[in-house]
C-alpha positions as CSV (number, residue, x, y, z in Angstrom):
1,M,-12.3,5.2,-0.2
2,K,-14.4,8.5,0.1
3,L,-12.9,11.3,1.9
4,T,-14.8,14.3,3.4
5,V,-14.0,17.5,5.1
6,G,-13.1,17.1,8.5
7,Q,-11.9,13.6,8.6
8,T,-9.1,12.9,10.3
9,L,-6.5,11.3,8.1
10,Y,-2.5,9.3,9.5
11,W,-0.2,11.0,7.5
12,V,3.3,9.0,7.1
13,P,6.0,11.3,5.9
14,S,8.3,9.7,3.1
15,K,11.9,8.5,4.9
16,S,13.5,11.6,2.9
17,S,11.3,14.1,5.4
18,S,12.5,15.3,8.7
19,M,8.4,15.5,9.7
20,S,6.7,13.2,11.6
21,A,4.2,10.4,11.3
22,R,0.5,12.9,12.8
23,D,-3.0,13.4,12.7
24,V,-4.1,15.2,9.6
25,V,-6.9,17.0,8.9
26,V,-9.1,16.8,5.4
27,E,-9.6,20.4,4.0
28,K,-10.7,20.1,0.7
29,V,-12.0,17.4,-1.1
30,G,-11.9,17.8,-5.3
31,R,-12.1,14.7,-7.9
32,V,-8.9,13.6,-8.1
33,W,-7.1,15.0,-4.8
34,S,-8.0,16.6,-1.6
35,T,-6.1,19.0,0.6
36,I,-4.8,18.2,4.0
37,C,-2.7,20.2,6.4
38,G,-3.4,23.6,5.4
39,G,-3.4,23.4,1.7
40,S,0.7,22.4,2.3
41,Y,0.1,19.0,0.5
42,R,-2.2,17.5,-1.9
43,I,-3.3,13.5,-1.9
44,D,-5.2,11.5,-4.2
45,I,-8.2,10.6,-3.3
46,N,-8.0,7.0,-4.3
47,T,-4.3,6.1,-2.9
48,L,-3.8,8.7,-0.5
49,Q,-0.4,9.4,-1.5
50,A,0.7,12.8,-1.6
51,D,1.7,14.6,-5.1
52,G,5.6,15.4,-5.3
53,G,5.1,16.8,-8.3
54,S,8.3,15.9,-10.7
55,Y,10.0,14.5,-7.5
56,M,9.7,12.0,-5.1
57,S,6.1,11.7,-3.2
58,P,6.5,13.9,0.5
59,G,4.7,11.1,2.0
60,R,1.3,9.0,1.9
61,C,-1.9,9.0,4.5
62,H,-3.7,6.1,6.1
63,T,-6.9,5.6,7.5
64,D,-5.5,5.7,10.7
65,K,-2.5,4.5,12.7
66,E,-3.7,1.1,13.0
67,A,-4.4,1.3,9.5
68,Y,-0.8,1.8,8.4
69,L,0.6,-0.2,11.6
70,A,-1.5,-3.1,9.6
71,Y,0.5,-1.5,6.0
72,V,3.6,-2.1,7.3
73,S,2.7,-5.5,8.7
74,A,1.8,-7.0,5.4
75,Q,4.9,-4.9,3.6
76,V,7.0,-6.9,6.1
77,A,5.7,-10.0,5.8
78,W,5.8,-9.9,1.9
79,S,9.5,-9.2,1.7
80,N,10.3,-12.1,4.3
81,L,8.0,-14.3,1.7
82,S,9.7,-13.3,-1.2
83,S,13.3,-13.8,0.0
84,G,12.1,-17.3,1.0
85,M,11.2,-18.0,-2.7
86,V,13.9,-19.6,-4.3
87,Y,14.4,-20.4,-8.2
88,R,13.0,-24.2,-8.8
89,C,10.3,-25.2,-7.1
90,P,10.9,-27.0,-3.8
91,V,10.8,-30.6,-3.8
92,G,7.5,-31.6,-2.2
93,V,5.5,-28.7,-3.0
94,S,2.7,-29.8,-5.3
95,R,0.8,-28.1,-8.4
96,G,-2.2,-27.7,-6.3
97,D,-0.2,-26.4,-3.1
98,I,0.9,-23.7,-5.4
99,E,-2.4,-22.9,-7.2
100,E,-4.0,-22.6,-3.8
101,A,-1.2,-19.9,-2.7
102,A,-1.4,-17.7,-5.7
103,K,-5.2,-17.9,-5.0
104,L,-4.4,-16.6,-1.7
105,L,-2.2,-14.1,-2.8
106,K,-4.7,-12.9,-5.4
107,I,-2.0,-13.8,-8.4
108,D,-2.9,-15.1,-11.7
109,I,-0.3,-17.7,-13.0
110,G,-2.5,-18.6,-15.5
111,V,-1.8,-22.3,-15.0
112,A,-3.0,-24.5,-18.3
113,A,-4.3,-28.1,-17.8
114,T,-1.3,-29.9,-19.3
115,Q,0.1,-33.3,-18.6
116,P,3.7,-33.9,-18.3
C-alpha cells in the first residue's frame, strides 16, 4: 500500500491502550515510517503497525473501518478453524481434500508424490 500525506486511516489501539479506535490522518511519509496524529505515533508504511520502541506496539492502522472489520472477521474464522483441527486426519478426508485446503489457505505442505 502506498501512503500519501492527508490520507485517512483507521487507528485501532492495542488492547492495553485506553484510547478508542478512530480515523487518523497521515501527516508525513518517509521511506520506512509514516507519522500520524500530530507526530505522536509513527507507523510502518508496509504493515501499518505503530512503533512501540522496546515495548508492545500501541496499535495499528487499517485502510478504513471496513478493512479492520474484515481483518477481525478473518482472525475469528481462523481461530475457529484452527481450534477445530484434530491431531489425526479425520476419517473420510482425502489427500486431495488436504491439498485443496492448503492451496486455498496459501500453505505449502510439501506433499511428495509417494505411494503407501
